[in-house]
C-alpha positions in Angstrom: 7.3 -9.4 3.8 9.7 -7.2 5.0 12.7 -8.3 7.2 13.2 -6.8 10.4 16.6 -5.7 9.8 16.8 -3.5 13.3 16.6 -6.9 15.1 20.1 -7.8 13.8 22.2 -5.6 16.3 20.8 -6.7 19.4 20.8 -10.3 18.5 24.8 -10.1 17.9 25.2 -8.2 21.0 23.1 -10.8 23.2 24.8 -13.8 21.4 28.3 -11.7 22.2 27.2 -11.2 25.9 26.4 -14.7 26.8 29.1 -16.7 25.2 32.8 -16.6 24.9 34.4 -14.5 22.3 34.6 -16.7 18.8 37.8 -17.6 17.4 39.0 -15.5 14.8 38.4 -16.9 11.2 40.6 -19.5 10.1 43.3 -18.7 7.9 41.9 -18.3 3.9 38.2 -18.6 5.3 36.2 -15.6 3.8 32.3 -14.7 4.4 29.3 -13.6 2.6 28.5 -10.6 4.9 24.6 -10.4 3.7 22.5 -12.2 1.5 18.8 -12.5 1.1 16.5 -15.2 0.2 13.1 -14.7 -1.3 11.1 -17.9 -0.8 8.5 -18.7 -3.4 10.3 -16.6 -5.9 10.0 -17.7 -9.6 12.9 -19.7 -10.7 14.2 -20.6 -7.0 15.7 -24.0 -6.1 13.2 -26.2 -4.5 15.3 -25.8 -1.1 17.7 -22.8 -0.6 21.5 -24.2 0.2 23.2 -21.9 2.8 27.0 -22.4 3.4 28.3 -22.7 6.8 31.7 -23.0 8.6 33.3 -24.4 11.9 33.4 -22.0 14.5 31.8 -19.1 12.2 28.2 -17.7 13.3 25.5 -17.7 10.8 22.5 -15.6 11.6 19.1 -16.3 10.1 16.8 -13.6 10.0 13.1 -13.9 9.3 10.3 -11.7 8.4 7.8 -13.7 10.4 7.9 -14.9 14.2 9.4 -18.6 14.4 7.9 -21.2 16.7 10.4 -21.6 19.5 9.9 -25.7 19.3 9.6 -25.9 15.9 13.1 -25.8 14.5 14.6 -29.2 13.2 18.1 -29.3 12.8 19.8 -32.5 11.4 22.8 -33.6 13.8 22.1 -30.9 16.4 24.9 -32.2 18.5 27.4 -31.2 16.1 26.7 -27.5 16.4 28.2 -25.7 19.4 25.4 -23.1 19.6 21.9 -23.2 18.2 19.9 -20.5 19.3 16.2 -19.7 18.7 14.8 -16.1 19.1 11.7 -14.3 18.2 12.3 -14.2 14.3 15.9 -15.4 14.5 17.9 -18.3 14.2 21.8 -18.5 15.1 23.9 -21.3 14.4 27.7 -22.0 15.3 28.9 -25.4 13.7 31.5 -27.1 15.8 35.0 -28.5 14.5 33.4 -31.9 14.3 31.9 -31.2 11.1 33.9 -31.8 7.8 33.7 -30.0 4.6 31.2 -30.9 2.3 28.8 -32.2 4.7 25.1 -31.4 3.9 22.4 -30.9 6.9 19.0 -30.5 6.8 17.2 -27.8 8.6 13.4 -26.9 8.9 12.2 -23.9 10.8 8.1 -23.4 11.3 6.4 -20.2 12.0 3.7 -19.1 14.4 0.2 -20.1 13.4 -1.5 -18.3 10.6 1.9 -17.5 8.9 2.2 -18.2 5.0 4.1 -20.0 4.4 3.8 -22.4 7.5 7.1 -23.7 7.5 10.9 -23.5 5.3 13.4 -25.9 4.2 17.0 -25.2 4.2 20.2 -27.2 3.4 23.3 -26.3 5.3 26.5 -26.9 3.4 29.8 -27.0 5.5 32.3 -25.2 3.6 35.6 -24.4 5.4 36.4 -21.5 2.9 33.4 -19.4 2.7 30.4 -19.2 5.5 27.3 -16.9 5.1 27.3 -14.7 8.6 23.8 -13.2 7.9 21.0 -14.6 5.6 17.8 -12.5 5.4 14.8 -14.3 4.6 11.8 -12.8 2.7 8.4 -14.4 1.4 7.2 -13.7 -1.9 3.0 -13.8 -1.9 2.2 -17.0 -4.5 1.1 -15.5 -7.8 -2.2 -17.3 -7.4 -3.2 -15.5 -4.1 -2.0 -12.1 -5.8 -4.4 -13.0 -8.6 -7.1 -14.0 -6.4 -6.9 -11.0 -4.2 -6.9 -8.7 -7.8 -9.9 -10.8 -8.7 -11.7 -10.0 -5.3 -11.0 -6.2 -5.4 -12.2 -5.7 -8.7 -15.4 -7.6 -7.7 -15.7 -5.4 -4.9 -15.4 -2.5 -7.0 -18.0 -3.8 -9.6 -20.6 -4.4 -6.9 -19.8 -0.9 -5.6 -20.5 0.4 -9.0 -23.7 -1.3 -9.8 -25.0 -0.5 -6.1 -24.7 3.2 -7.0 -26.1 2.7 -10.5 -29.3 0.8 -9.1 -29.6 3.5 -6.1 -29.6 6.3 -9.1 -31.9 4.5 -11.0 -34.4 4.3 -8.4 -34.0 8.0 -7.4 -36.2 10.4 -9.0 -34.4 13.2 -11.3 -35.3 16.9 -11.5 -36.9 18.9 -9.2 -39.3 15.8 -8.5 -35.7 13.9 -7.0 -35.1 17.0 -4.9 -38.6 17.3 -3.5 -38.7 13.1 -3.0 -35.5 13.7 -1.2 -36.7 16.4 0.9 -34.0 18.9 -0.7 -36.4 21.7 -1.8 -38.4 23.9 0.5 -39.6 27.2 0.7 -35.6 28.8 0.2 -35.6 27.1 -3.2 -32.2 26.5 -4.9 -29.8 29.2 -4.6 -26.6 30.0 -6.6 -23.2 32.0 -6.9 -21.3 32.5 -10.0 -17.3 32.7 -9.3 -14.7 34.0 -11.9 -11.2 32.5 -12.4 -8.6 34.8 -10.4 -11.1 36.8 -8.7 -12.8 34.3 -6.4 -11.0 30.9 -6.8 -7.4 29.9 -8.2 -5.6 26.9 -9.8 -2.4 25.5 -9.6 -0.2 26.1 -13.0 -0.1 23.5 -15.4 -3.2 21.9 -14.6 -4.6 19.9 -17.4 -8.1 21.3 -17.2 -8.2 25.0 -17.2 -11.3 26.5 -15.5 -13.0 29.6 -16.7 -15.7 30.1 -14.5 -17.9 28.2 -11.6 -21.2 28.1 -10.3 -22.1 26.9 -7.1 -25.3 26.0 -5.9 -27.3 24.9 -2.5 -30.3 23.3 -1.5 -31.4 21.8 1.6 -28.4 19.2 2.6 -27.3 19.5 -0.7 -24.4 21.6 -2.5 -23.0 21.5 -6.0 -20.2 22.9 -7.9 -20.3 23.4 -11.8 -17.1 24.0 -13.6 -16.6 25.5 -17.2 -13.6 23.9 -18.2 -11.1 23.2 -21.3 -8.9 20.5 -21.5 -5.6 21.8 -22.3 -3.8 18.1 -22.1 -3.0 16.1 -25.4 -5.2 13.4 -24.0 -8.7 12.7 -22.9 -9.6 14.0 -19.5 -12.1 11.8 -17.4 -13.0 12.9 -13.9 -13.0 9.6 -11.5 -13.3 11.0 -8.0 -13.2 14.3 -6.0 -13.0 15.8 -2.5 -14.6 19.1 -1.2 -12.5 20.2 1.9 -13.5 23.1 4.0 -11.2 25.3 5.7 -11.5 23.6 9.1 -10.8 20.7 7.6 -14.5 19.6 6.8 -14.8 16.9 4.2 -18.2 17.0 2.5 -19.4 13.7 1.1 -19.3 13.7 -2.9 -22.5 11.7 -3.8 -21.4 11.9 -7.8 -19.5 13.3 -10.6 -20.9 14.2 -13.6 -20.2 13.5 -16.6 -18.7 10.3 -16.8 -17.5 10.7 -20.6 -14.2 11.9 -21.4 -13.4 15.5 -21.8 -11.9 15.9 -25.2 -8.6 17.9 -25.8 -9.1 21.4 -26.9 -12.7 21.3 -26.2 -14.3 24.4 -25.3 -17.2 25.0 -22.5 -17.4 21.7 -21.0 -19.0 21.1 -17.9 -18.0 19.1 -15.0 -20.2 18.9 -12.1 -19.9 17.6 -8.5 -22.6 17.0 -6.0 -22.1 16.5 -2.4 -24.2 16.5 1.0 -23.8 19.4 3.1 -25.7 20.9 6.0 -26.2 24.8 6.1 -23.3 25.0 8.8 -21.1 22.9 6.7 -21.1 24.8 3.6 -19.9 27.6 4.9 -16.6 29.4 4.2 -14.2 28.6 1.3 -13.5 24.9 -0.1 -11.0 23.5 -2.0 -12.3 21.1 -4.8 -10.0 18.1 -6.0 -10.3 16.3 -8.9 -8.6 13.0 -10.2 -8.7 10.3 -12.8 -8.9 6.7 -12.3 -5.5 5.6 -10.5 -3.8 9.0 -10.4 -3.2 11.6 -7.8 -5.3 14.9 -7.8 -4.7 16.6 -11.1 -7.3 19.7 -10.7 -7.6 21.6 -7.6 -9.7 24.4 -7.4 -9.2 26.8 -4.1 -11.8 29.4 -2.8 -15.1 27.7 -3.8 -17.8 29.2 -1.5 -21.5 28.4 -1.7 -24.5 30.8 -1.4 
């Protein structure tokens, strides 16, 4: 979880404006300007240790709001200042603390935060103090794996639902008739040529030589004749059809699902989408991509009959 560094400046300004100026750093005392602790990191000590020095301010900045009444500080009376803010804790030890003393600190976060609390050991060191400590949180590995499993499960269910829908839906002209997508106008088509009717970006993996666009009632399709110029198989996993006015058509399916092999001639890629007669007007940009990758094939100037 990211740490709100921007809060550090007003915190110090607030402290400086409400308290007398701090004594200068004692001779021979050095400080660590900034340190980051990642709670839950692999190989981390059970309880992180923080170095503090008498009369030196140590600020702990958290990436999660604190419970104002949930901070427990051992020997609190030996600190000249303990200030709890929304997401920060400011500590100034007094001169009564001797070097080598170790004190316990527990902070609790607002309800629902993960983790709910964090423990620290404050080690008194007269020669070195940590001025600013940024505390970040690493999501537990088990939670990360569980989240990945849930995402894959959702994808699998979506694919199964799509396959079931396609299994029940009739194919061919019967499918068009059953879904009310074939009327007395039939299916109209339009042939387009590369360079004349549509354009591609340079250095794309698929070279498109020709495109056919089709329209039926409430349905459009784009058929591309392609050649795979890349050294690896290319498989279309997703597509967008966006019009000049930003109209985005709902893509129903991409065919085929099999990879297009390198160097193969006259392979086809077909994209089906829903579109009313009004939505299908004007020029469209067709974008295709592989699974887990950005769009690598972009066809500009697609028009429907």
